N, C-alpha and C positions, 0 to 999 in steps of 0.2 A: 591464847596469846601471850607471850612473855613480852612484860615489859622492862627494858634492860635497867640494872641499878645503876648505870650511870645517869641516864636520863632522870629516874628518879634524884638520885644526889644533885644532879644540877639544879633541876626542878625545886626542892627543896631551900637550897642554898639561893637562889635569884628569887624566887615567888614565894616562899614559905609557905603559909596554909594553903595560899589558891594553888600553888605548885603542887601540893600534896595533893589535892581536890582533883587536880588534871589528872594528874598520873592513876590514883585509885579509881577514877570512869573511863581511862582507857578503854578498857575489855567490853567495855558496855556501847561506848562512841564509837568502835571499829564495829560492833554487832550494828547497830543501828545504821551506819551505812553504806557497810555492804549488802544490809538488806535492803534500803531504799535505792539505792543506785544500782542494784543488780549486778555485783561484783562477787568474784569468787581469790580467796590469796592465793599467789602461785610460789612464793617464796618466805624465806627468813625475813624479819621485819629490818629495818634501817632507824637510825636514829641519828640526832644530833644533841648538840646544849638543849635546845629548845622544840624540837619536833619528834613524831613517830612517824614512821612513811612506810606503809606495806607494799610490797609488789601484787597489783592483781590484775585482773582480764574481766571485762564484761561478759556475764554469761550469755547474753543474746547473740552476740557476734566474734567474741573471741578479741575484741581490742585491747591492748595491752596499756596499762594505766600504772599511775601512782596514787594511792591514799595518803595525805597527809594530814596529818593531826597536830595540833599546838595550841597552846594558852593563849586566849586572843587578848591582846594588849595593843599601847599604840603602834607600835611596831610590826605585830604581823595582822592587823586591821587593815592595812594599807595592801598589802601584798595583793589580793584578788583584783584590786583596784587598777595595779599597776600591770598585773599580768592581761587583764583586758586591753586595757592600752595600749602594750606593746603588741597582743596578739600576734605573738609568736616570731618577731623580728627581734632575732638576738638572745630572745628567753624562751623558757620553758611555757607553753600553751597551756590556759586553765581551759579544763574539760565542764567543771562544775563546781558547785560553791553553795557552804551553807553559812549564811550571814550570823545565825545566831550562836554557831559554835567555832567558828573559823574553818573549818573542815575543808581542804578541797580535793578535788579529782583533779591530777595534774598527768599531761604527755608524760608516757615513760621515755625516760633516755637511759643510755647505759651507766648505769651507778658504778660498776666495776673499772669504768674508766674517765675518772676525774682530770681537769689538765693540771694537776698536780704531781700526776704520775707521769708526765711526759720528760724527757732526761734533757730537751735544750731548751734552757730557762729563756731565752731571748729568743726562741719562736713562739714559747707558751705566749710569753708576754706580747708580741705581734697578736697574737689571737685575741688576748683580754684586750687590746688597743682594738682592734675591728670592733669587737663585740661593743666596747664602751661607744664610740663613736656612733652607734646606731641605736643604743638605748638613750643616749640623751639627745638624741635628733627629735624628741616631742617634749610639748609644753606638759607639764604635771597638771592634774585634772584638779578642780575645785575640791576641798576639803583637804588635801593631802598636809601631811607634816611639813612645817615651813623652815629652812636653814635660819631665814633671819631671827627667828623666834628663839631657835637654838643656839643660834652666834652670841645674840642679847644674853643670853642667862648664863652661858658660861663666862662671859665678859665678869659679870657680876661675882662670879665663884673667885675669881683668879685671885685676887687678895689675902683672902683666907687660906688658900691652897700652898701659895707660894711661902707664907709662913711656916708651913710644916715640912719643908724641904729643905736640903742643903745647898749652899748656896750656888753650886753650879748647877743643879737643876732647874734651882728657883729661877737662874737668870734665863735659862732656855724657856721656863713656863712664860716668862713677862714679856721676852723678846717675840713668841708665837702669838702673846694676844696683842701685842702689837700690831703685828702684820693684820690681824683679823680685823683690828678695830679701821683701819686702812679701807678695807672691803665691806664690812658691816653694811654699810648702806646701800650696797646694791649686789642683794644675797643671791639673785638669779632666779629663774622660774622652769629649768627643766626638769622631768623627771628623774630622780638618781634613784641608783640602785641602793648604793652607800656599802655594800658588803663585797665587792665585785672582785676575788681574789682567786688564785689557781684552783681551790679546791669546790670553789660554787660555780663552777664551769663542768659540765658533762659533756660525752660522746654523746652523737644523736642517736648511736646504737646502728642495728643492721637495718640498711635500708631507711636509716632516719633520714628527714627533710632536710637537716642542716649537718654539719661534722660537729660543731662545737655551739652550747645556749648554755645561758646563764640561769641559777636556780635562785631561791632562796634569796630574794628580795627582801631588804627594811625600807621601802622605798620615802622618799620626802622630796619638795620642791626645793629647786636650789641651783648655784652655778656648778657647773661639771668639774669644776678644779677641785672639789671637795669629795670625788668620787678616787683619788687615785692612790691613797695612801696604804689600801689594805695590796694592792699587786706590788709597788715599790718595795713592799717590807718582807713579800713573799721570798724566800731563801736569801733573804739581805744578804748583799756584797758590800762593806764596808770602804772598799775603795772607791774614792768620790767621782772616777771616771766613769764606773760600772754603774753608782748611783743617779749621776746625771745622763748618763745614757738611757736608763729607764726613764726618768722623769720626761727627758725630751719626748722621747716616743711617746709616749702619754698626754704629754702635753698639749702635742702636734693636734690631736683628734679634738682637743678641748677649745682650742683656740688661744688665747689670751695666757701667757707663759708667768707674766705678772702676777695675775689673778691666780694661777694655779698654784705658783709656789704660795701663796697668802693662803688661798684653802687647805692646801696641804697641810703648810703647817696650822691651822684650825683642826685637823684632826689629830694632829699630835697633841695639841691643847686640850680636844674632846677626851683624847686618853688619859693624858694625863690628869687630869681632875678626875676622871674613872677611879687612876692609881690610888691618888691622895684619899677619895672618898673611903675606897676597899682597905686603907691603911697600910699601902707600901710605902715602906721607905724612901724609894726612890722611882724613878721615873723608868719605863723601858728603855734601855740602853740601847739598843738598834734604833727606836723612833727618835732618841735623843742623838744618835751621830747623823740620822739622815736632816732632822732638824739643821743641827749646824753647816751640814754640807749644802742646804738651801738658805742659811740664814746669809752664809759667805759668801754664794752667789747673788743676794741682794745687797751686800755692802759694794 
């Protein structure tokens, strides 16, 4: 089994020694679960920043599936919990799971047809909106990461972060923080995907039970308005009219537009704080542009 160099580099960059150990152990992990769950590999490996996925089928009955291996951390440990709660309603179905390693056996979707390959951006966003409505319809289970804790931690980091930015970016970050302070006392209790963008939606495949399903959640409990930013910045269009069309489409399924604005600015704040932590001299230009459009609507 070939471990992609890109995955090895990203694990070393973001997870240090733990990431390198995870990558070194991948062949053994794959062999263990292929044997334990009675699987055979049916194609080349697939990978992202954090995981390696093998297309497989069950030897006993030929059921197609995907074996996903990832480093267990505070984001990934909630994935099987969320997938069990959703039970295939708008998301890929979990077939088996090993709690010790975080390894999962998932329903096989059509990895060659991500929603990001769709030509019609508006139609793709309508699909995302439909999935979003279904995913946030259920309350988060106990023990899930909580948006309230994340928001409180972010707000403590703002003064140090704005001191490292230019005046324009610092103003945007302060305005985003002010919006979060208004809603932080009611952080919500819905089960959130957190990373619902076009690349994290796959076609169901030939004979699939649904045309499109979400994959790769990094779940937490919170307000559905915190879900919108990834889809808003996919193929970002700086035209305010287009940006607001997208926002209104997605905000309609989560209910309260005012709270959706505030929590979307909260995602800009979260990403901005990460940019500063990583030593970036400026905030992401597209997210700054979107924040200014939404702040103008609040004014």
